[in-house]
Phi, psi and omega in degrees: 000135181287166180297319181294323176294322179294320180294322181296316181295324179296317180295319179295319181295325181290335184270348180276127181291136177282162176307326180294317178298318179299316177301316182297319179297317180295331180274354181297129183295141177236003184232113180271122177248111183263126179259129184237117182279172183262204186294140180049037184238187182207174181300335181298343176296340184262009188304308180294313182301317180300315179299315181293320178298314181298326180286329189260325189265345176098181188275355182280356179255135169261109183264119187234119178268120183295145180229010187276351184231045185285145170055237187289350174295341178290348180270358187276003179114143179297322181293316178295316181294322180296322179292320177296321178296318178301315179298321180296316179298317180302317181294321178298317181296320181296324184276349187240120179278150170087003180284131182236337186229155180218142176223158177234139172228117188227146179250136172052232182302333178303332177296324177287323174302316182293320177299322177289317183299317184294331175293325176291323185273356189280137172237117182301148181297330182280357177242005180286333177071232184295331178296322179297319180300320178297320181290324177300317182291339179265005176105359177289150178278001176057046175266008182116170182240153174244117183057034179078009185234161175290130182272124185253292185240137169234108190236131175237147179241113178053053179261135180279074185295334181257014184083193181227148174190144168057179182288346179284332182235348172229076193297339183291352174284346173060019178074012179284117184304322180300315182290320181295324179296321183277341189304308184296309182294328184267352181305314182295336180295321184263330186236017173062210179301326181300320182298314181292328178289323178292325177273005174067021182254011182286148176080181180288156179303330182279354182256136178299142177293160184304315184295331174289318178297329180284356178262017180206178169264125183219185180298329182289332182172157177268071189291316180287320178298321179295316175297322181290344178290338181282137179293328186220128177239126186230133177246118173261128185223136175281127182281341180197168176067008176267109186266017173240314184226122184282166184299317185296311184288330182280339180252005179053059179232154170281161178305317183290348180269354175283142183225166176288115185286154174300150180265345180267143179280156172292147181303125177086355183225082183300133179080355170271113190254341182200146176226126181226134173262125180252110181291163178299146178247136182281101178236159169287159176299143181297152179221173184239086185291163179306321180295333178289322177295320177293319180294322179296316180300317178296319180297325182278315189267331179230067186296131174205166179300314184293318180296321179294315181298314181301315182294311183295326179296321177296311185293317181298320179296318179293319179295319177299317178303316181292313187283332181277004171287351174251156175277143181225144167263125182247123184244118181264136186237135179228121179257024184302329183263002181282164181293322180238071182297333184287354175267019186311317185298326179265334176299322189299338175234013178052063180302318177232125186299329184277319184269333189239026186288356176297339181276006183304322180293327177291317177301316178299318180294319179296315181298317181292325176298316180296313181298316181297315181297320179297318179294319177299317181294318180296317179296318180298315180297317180296319182295315182295316179301322182289339181258006178283000000 
């Protein structure tokens, strides 16, 4: 063999991927899973969850714990935190090649940050153009993209989707009228803009509160369309012993829709007691009627238990109308039989492996839900591609 032929063969060999390279390419993650912590928290809250997810869901997931809203930054407003989260996700996507899918897993207040962020990251299906055609052919329902990727799972754990009020939704007030009366007006003193947004008293009396706007598509963002882009939306809710976020607000239910939960856990998932799929309900878009503006003004300027209840009942019904236009899987969790049931709010995501390990069964259920949905999506894409 001549020298030139030998060099040519050497160059060709160097350009051919080895079996090891092929394996590495196949193992490259294509699914970004964003973990979003709650109030006064940090990425370290996800240490146990992160380890279990990596063990259970496989190498195709890039698991990323958000760090842009740590500690007191959670007090700067849901909208501000949501925008920071969206910027952080964009930076992760830019730095990582090969990502095609995205999911969110959020705890407590982090669920509201994530809902705002996905509206910022949302691209409607009708403006995607050629990219939309590609997704249609791969099995996507073409409901739009999140950060340029197909949206798979949106999962929240003990998130106050309807805001907070009274001992029904903020149990640590213990039903004491004096504390309930003071809660809304003093919330901004301790928790900044976030507090007033959670109590639905943000902005002028004539303006709808942020959480109501987030239950619809409006000028501020396509909040419902962004949620609707996800193939699977799941709400994990503590039925009792959660002294931060009550059952009703975390499961997007009316008071009359709450039921006595089963006391036995599902097989293999300790403390997960019930799973229900709630199909979408045909409602009109939520609105902010004149009586709501009057009730908001009364709740802000003349705070009392009755004024707060009157206002929140109007707003909660409107938010439920908006959010129930989408289908949700609702997973009820009960720590009544655990050693430390009063830690329910932190048990549900095992904030600390030693103190909150009662939630290990919940973590396993979340991981299996994510893995199952990913397998269903892969199967659907393969089936459609095979029939083209």
